[in-house]
Backbone bond lengths (Angstrom), bond angles and torsions (degrees), N, CA, C in turn:
res aa  C-N    CA-C-N  psi(-1)  N-CA   C-N-CA  omega(-1)  CA-C   N-CA-C  phi
1 M - - - 1.449 - - 1.525 108.86 -
2 S 1.295 116.90 129.35 1.459 120.63 -179.26 1.525 109.80 -94.19
3 T 1.328 115.17 142.94 1.453 121.31 179.88 1.515 109.33 -103.03
4 T 1.315 116.23 138.50 1.457 121.90 177.78 1.519 108.78 -105.23
5 Y 1.322 115.81 136.74 1.455 121.44 -178.95 1.521 109.45 -117.87
6 Q 1.315 115.78 140.40 1.455 120.60 175.20 1.531 107.82 -82.32
7 I 1.313 116.30 127.96 1.465 122.12 177.83 1.527 106.92 -105.06
8 L 1.325 116.21 118.80 1.463 121.20 -175.96 1.526 111.63 -98.53
9 A 1.313 116.15 44.16 1.462 122.35 177.04 1.522 108.09 -154.26
10 D 1.321 115.79 152.45 1.464 120.00 178.45 1.520 112.16 -77.46
11 I 1.325 116.56 -23.97 1.466 121.85 -177.18 1.523 108.32 -119.26
12 S 1.311 115.97 142.21 1.463 120.31 174.22 1.522 108.82 -135.53
13 A 1.329 114.76 157.29 1.458 120.84 178.62 1.521 108.31 -148.25
14 G 1.300 115.74 151.81 1.462 120.49 176.97 1.520 110.85 -76.69
15 I 1.315 115.37 154.22 1.456 119.96 -179.05 1.529 110.96 -64.52
16 S 1.327 117.56 -33.92 1.466 119.82 178.47 1.526 110.66 -67.24
17 E 1.339 116.55 -35.95 1.468 120.97 176.21 1.534 109.98 -64.93
18 L 1.337 116.07 -40.10 1.459 120.77 178.56 1.527 110.77 -64.55
19 K 1.319 117.03 -42.01 1.474 121.24 178.77 1.526 110.98 -62.40
20 K 1.325 115.50 -39.72 1.458 120.84 -176.21 1.528 111.99 -66.67
21 N 1.336 116.91 -45.73 1.458 120.32 -176.72 1.532 109.86 -151.81
22 P 1.349 116.75 80.72 1.464 119.91 -174.83 1.525 114.47 -57.51
23 M 1.311 117.92 -43.00 1.463 120.05 -176.89 1.526 111.98 -68.32
24 A 1.316 118.16 -32.36 1.465 120.64 176.69 1.527 109.92 -66.09
25 V 1.328 116.71 -39.73 1.468 120.56 178.25 1.523 109.95 -64.79
26 I 1.322 116.70 -47.02 1.464 120.85 -179.36 1.528 110.82 -61.01
27 S 1.318 117.53 -39.97 1.465 120.10 -178.30 1.529 111.66 -66.68
28 Q 1.318 118.38 -24.23 1.471 121.67 177.34 1.527 111.84 -62.79
29 G 1.328 116.20 -27.71 1.461 120.29 -176.54 1.514 114.14 -79.00
30 N 1.330 117.78 -11.01 1.469 121.45 -179.56 1.532 112.38 49.38
31 G 1.324 116.65 44.03 1.459 121.21 177.95 1.517 114.97 88.41
32 N 1.327 117.12 0.24 1.470 121.51 178.89 1.528 110.42 -106.03
33 P 1.336 117.27 159.99 1.466 120.03 178.33 1.526 112.01 -62.27
34 I 1.326 115.00 152.36 1.462 122.25 177.51 1.525 107.76 -125.42
35 A 1.317 116.38 129.32 1.460 120.79 175.91 1.529 108.22 -77.90
36 I 1.318 116.22 127.82 1.459 121.06 176.91 1.523 107.47 -101.66
37 L 1.322 114.93 124.46 1.461 121.60 -174.14 1.523 111.61 -108.74
38 N 1.317 114.97 146.19 1.459 122.23 171.33 1.521 106.08 -128.63
39 R 1.316 116.60 114.71 1.466 122.68 -174.89 1.536 110.72 55.07
40 N 1.322 114.99 45.80 1.471 123.91 178.07 1.524 113.98 64.15
41 E 1.316 117.39 18.24 1.460 122.22 176.55 1.520 108.53 -116.03
42 P 1.339 118.17 128.80 1.469 118.81 178.43 1.528 110.30 -64.99
43 V 1.344 115.46 128.95 1.464 120.04 179.80 1.523 111.90 -112.18
44 F 1.327 117.03 -26.61 1.459 121.34 172.78 1.511 109.22 -168.87
45 Y 1.334 114.80 170.52 1.458 121.70 178.33 1.517 108.67 -115.62
46 A 1.301 116.42 131.66 1.460 121.94 173.71 1.530 105.79 -90.21
47 V 1.328 114.78 113.93 1.464 120.50 -175.35 1.528 108.57 -114.94
48 P 1.324 118.31 120.34 1.464 120.41 177.87 1.532 111.10 -58.09
49 A 1.324 116.57 150.65 1.463 122.15 -176.25 1.531 112.02 -54.06
50 E 1.311 118.11 -43.98 1.467 120.72 -178.27 1.531 111.13 -63.10
51 A 1.328 117.23 -42.57 1.466 120.67 178.88 1.522 110.67 -66.11
52 Y 1.332 116.88 -38.18 1.462 121.02 178.56 1.529 110.57 -64.48
53 E 1.320 116.23 -42.99 1.469 120.22 178.77 1.527 110.92 -62.45
54 E 1.332 117.60 -40.86 1.469 121.14 176.89 1.526 110.58 -62.28
55 L 1.321 115.98 -41.82 1.458 120.98 179.10 1.529 110.67 -61.85
56 M 1.322 117.27 -44.25 1.463 121.25 178.93 1.530 111.05 -63.54
57 D 1.332 117.33 -38.95 1.470 121.19 176.89 1.528 110.64 -62.50
58 K 1.327 116.98 -43.26 1.462 120.68 179.69 1.530 111.27 -65.12
59 L 1.322 117.06 -40.58 1.460 120.19 177.73 1.523 110.97 -63.34
60 E 1.319 116.78 -40.58 1.460 120.41 177.66 1.526 110.33 -63.20
61 D 1.339 117.40 -41.77 1.462 121.36 177.79 1.533 110.76 -60.22
62 I 1.328 117.04 -41.32 1.464 121.54 179.66 1.531 109.79 -64.12
63 E 1.345 116.56 -43.17 1.467 120.37 179.01 1.528 110.94 -63.78
64 L 1.330 117.12 -42.46 1.462 120.30 179.14 1.530 111.39 -65.50
65 A 1.326 116.78 -38.93 1.465 120.43 177.88 1.528 110.31 -63.08
66 Q 1.316 117.05 -37.41 1.462 121.01 178.35 1.528 110.51 -65.16
67 I 1.328 117.56 -40.73 1.464 121.61 177.04 1.524 110.29 -61.97
68 V 1.330 116.92 -43.55 1.464 121.15 178.66 1.527 109.96 -59.84
69 K 1.329 117.47 -46.05 1.466 121.18 -179.76 1.527 111.09 -61.03
70 E 1.329 116.10 -41.11 1.466 120.12 -179.83 1.522 111.77 -65.94
71 R 1.319 117.33 -30.03 1.466 121.41 -176.42 1.521 113.88 -91.23
72 L 1.313 117.50 -7.90 1.461 120.42 177.89 1.522 109.12 -59.66
73 G 1.312 116.19 134.51 1.451 120.20 177.53 1.520 114.25 88.45
74 L 1.336 117.57 -9.36 1.462 119.22 176.18 1.519 109.00 -73.37
75 P 1.323 117.00 153.21 1.462 118.67 179.33 1.535 110.64 -63.71
76 T 1.324 115.28 146.32 1.454 119.92 179.22 1.517 110.16 -92.67
77 I 1.306 115.85 154.84 1.452 121.86 178.51 1.524 107.12 -119.65
78 K 1.325 115.32 121.96 1.467 119.57 179.46 1.517 108.39 -81.38
79 V 1.325 115.05 134.55 1.465 121.65 -179.01 1.514 108.05 -131.93
80 D 1.311 114.73 136.32 1.462 120.89 175.60 1.531 107.18 -93.29
81 I 1.307 117.46 126.80 1.461 122.16 -177.16 1.528 111.02 -58.33
82 N 1.288 117.53 -29.39 1.471 121.29 179.76 1.522 112.80 -72.52
83 D 1.335 116.62 -18.34 1.460 120.00 178.65 1.525 112.56 -85.07
84 L 1.302 117.16 -8.25 1.465 120.35 -177.35 1.500 112.43 -82.13
């Protein structure tokens, strides 16, 4: 029975190809993640630093939005800026 794997990247490369020339593999992605495969199974994603930073920013935005939703309807506290 053959197993099918979902690949969440437009580009993929074998792990042996990555070992041979990592920077050449990374450059193939043009700034996008690359699925690294071992025996045609995705084992990890090589994500460029800029894309990773964007992902972390988006996750933080999602977490902050969740906090805002949880606090909706709570009583407000008036604060005078001069008292801070």
